[in-house]
C-alpha positions in Angstrom: 79.1 119.1 95.2 82.3 117.5 97.9 80.7 116.7 101.7 83.3 117.6 104.1 83.4 114.8 107.3 84.1 115.4 110.6 85.5 112.7 112.6 81.9 112.1 114.4 80.7 110.7 110.9 83.3 107.6 111.2 83.8 105.1 114.0 86.1 101.8 115.1 83.9 98.7 114.6 84.4 96.0 116.8 82.8 92.0 114.9 83.6 89.4 117.7 82.7 86.4 116.3 83.0 82.7 118.5 82.4 79.9 116.6 82.6 77.2 119.7 83.4 74.7 116.7 83.8 71.3 115.9 86.5 69.2 115.3 85.3 68.6 111.9 84.7 72.8 111.1 87.5 75.6 109.9 87.3 76.9 113.1 86.7 80.1 114.8 90.4 81.7 113.7 90.1 80.1 110.3 86.5 81.9 109.8 87.4 85.1 111.1 90.2 85.3 108.4 87.5 84.5 105.7 85.0 87.0 107.4 87.9 89.5 107.2 88.9 89.2 103.9 85.1 89.3 102.2 84.6 92.4 104.8 87.6 94.1 103.4 86.1 95.0 100.0 84.3 97.4 101.6 85.5 98.3 104.9 89.2 99.2 106.2 89.9 96.3 108.2 92.6 96.5 110.5 93.1 93.5 111.6 92.1 90.4 113.5 92.8 89.7 117.1 92.9 86.1 118.7 91.4 85.9 122.1 92.0 83.3 124.9 89.0 82.7 127.2 88.5 80.5 130.2 89.1 76.7 130.1 87.3 74.8 132.7 85.5 71.2 132.5 82.3 73.0 132.4 83.0 75.4 129.7 83.0 72.7 126.5 85.8 73.5 123.5 87.3 71.9 120.9 91.3 72.6 121.3 91.3 76.3 122.3 88.7 78.5 124.2 89.0 81.5 122.1 87.4 84.0 120.8 88.5 86.2 117.7 87.7 90.1 116.8 87.6 91.9 113.4 89.0 95.4 113.9 87.5 98.4 110.9 88.9 101.5 110.7 87.0 104.8 109.4 83.3 102.9 109.2 80.2 105.6 108.3 77.9 105.5 111.5 75.2 103.1 110.6 77.9 100.5 109.2 77.1 98.4 112.1 74.1 96.8 110.8 75.7 96.1 107.1 78.5 94.6 109.0 76.5 92.2 111.1 74.4 91.1 108.7 77.1 90.4 106.0 78.9 88.1 108.9 76.1 86.8 109.8 75.7 85.3 106.8 79.1 83.7 105.9 78.6 82.3 109.3 75.3 81.1 108.4 76.6 79.4 105.5 79.4 78.2 106.8 77.9 76.6 109.7 77.9 73.2 110.1 76.3 70.5 112.7 77.3 70.2 116.4 79.0 74.0 116.6 77.3 77.2 118.8 78.3 80.0 117.1 77.7 84.1 118.1 78.4 87.0 116.5 78.6 90.7 118.1 79.1 93.7 116.8 79.6 97.2 118.4 81.4 100.8 117.8 83.8 101.3 120.1 82.2 104.2 121.8 79.6 101.8 123.1 81.8 99.4 124.2 81.9 100.9 128.3 83.7 99.7 131.3 81.3 96.9 132.1 81.9 94.9 128.7 85.4 95.3 129.2 84.9 94.1 132.7 83.3 90.9 131.0 85.6 90.3 128.7 88.5 90.2 131.4 86.0 87.7 133.4 85.6 85.6 131.0 89.3 85.0 130.7 89.6 83.8 134.2 85.7 82.6 135.6 82.9 81.3 133.8 80.4 83.4 133.1 76.7 82.9 131.3 74.8 83.6 128.1 72.4 85.8 130.7 75.4 88.0 131.5 76.2 88.5 128.3 73.0 89.1 126.5 71.5 91.3 129.1 74.9 93.3 129.0 74.4 93.8 125.2 70.8 94.8 125.5 71.8 97.5 128.1 74.4 98.9 125.7 72.1 98.4 123.1 74.7 96.3 120.9 73.7 94.2 118.1 74.5 90.1 119.7 72.8 87.0 118.5 73.5 83.0 118.4 73.2 81.4 115.4 72.8 77.9 116.0 73.1 75.1 118.6 73.0 76.1 122.2 74.2 80.0 121.2 76.9 79.7 123.9 78.9 81.6 120.8 77.3 85.0 122.0 79.8 84.3 125.2 83.0 84.4 124.0 81.5 87.2 121.0 80.6 89.7 123.3 83.6 89.1 125.7 85.8 89.3 122.5 84.7 93.0 121.8 85.5 94.0 125.2 88.8 92.5 125.4 89.6 93.8 122.0 88.8 97.3 123.0 90.4 97.6 125.6 93.7 97.2 123.2 95.7 95.3 125.8 94.6 91.6 125.4 95.0 88.9 122.6 97.5 88.6 120.0 96.6 89.4 115.8 96.4 86.6 113.4 96.1 89.1 110.7 98.1 92.3 110.4 99.2 94.1 107.3 101.0 91.1 105.3 102.3 89.7 108.4 101.0 86.1 107.2 103.3 86.5 104.3 106.6 86.3 106.3 108.3 83.1 106.7 111.1 82.2 107.4 114.4 84.5 109.1 113.2 88.0 108.3 115.0 91.3 108.9 113.0 93.5 111.5 112.8 96.2 109.0 110.5 93.5 106.9 108.9 92.6 109.7 107.9 96.6 110.6 107.1 97.2 106.7 104.7 94.3 107.2 102.5 96.0 109.8 103.9 95.2 113.2 104.1 98.3 115.2 107.3 97.7 117.4 109.3 94.8 117.9 111.3 94.6 121.3 112.2 92.2 124.0 110.3 90.9 126.8 111.7 93.7 129.2 110.5 96.4 126.9 114.1 97.4 125.1 113.5 98.2 121.5 115.0 96.1 118.6 115.5 98.3 115.7 117.5 95.7 113.6 118.8 92.4 113.4 117.1 89.2 112.4 114.6 87.4 113.6 114.2 83.6 113.1 110.4 83.5 112.9 108.1 79.8 114.5 105.4 80.1 112.1 104.6 84.0 110.9 104.8 86.8 113.0 101.7 87.4 115.8 102.2 90.2 117.5 100.5 90.8 120.8 97.9 93.7 121.2 99.0 95.7 123.7 98.4 99.8 124.4 96.5 99.7 121.2 99.4 98.2 119.0 100.9 95.4 117.4 104.2 94.3 118.9 106.0 91.2 118.2 107.9 90.1 121.6 111.5 88.8 120.6 114.4 87.1 122.5 118.2 87.3 121.3 119.6 83.7 120.2 123.3 84.1 119.3 123.6 86.5 116.4 119.8 86.8 115.8 116.4 86.6 117.5 113.8 84.1 118.0 110.1 85.3 118.0 107.8 84.8 121.4 103.9 83.9 121.0 102.4 86.1 123.4 98.8 86.8 124.4 
């Protein structure tokens, strides 16, 4: 017998991680990509976003104070616990002494204005573990430190708030974007998983060539992956935003 599921049987999940890495570790971005690749064996992973947090002398960080969020769509109700467990195991197996990792998972419907506000506060001011943990408890979402000072819980929670806003950060994984190098057609960039290519003034770019600095790193704006470019002679150059 075929079971028909309704819209309420599926959900979007956000898995936030902040490794607060050491100079010897692989870094939060690479760790997030590894976890995303493993989760993609069982779930619909639609991308990984990087979110820049506040830079301040009182905040320890290695090269950048950033966190990462893995986006999962069409997950069954209850999948959050399994995603959290799988990611936690991967992070613990990769733990390096001196790092202070944190992990958080929440469904989109669990992330309210208070959590989104915490994320944006973490971009411009010093926020605390106590604040992060209190917000997570109030929302009933999973947030856990996995070693060291556990300061990574701050970035992990901030990340899911920022990702759920649909208007912060940039994609470090989106479709096949990481496979593109050199000069590419706009058509190829769009086919790789970018939703729009446009100039900073909002003008859509539907054709032409784009000279990429590395690979496309579209900004996360309006819930879409938007690659910004600027004209340079007969072609365009990409601009990293977010």
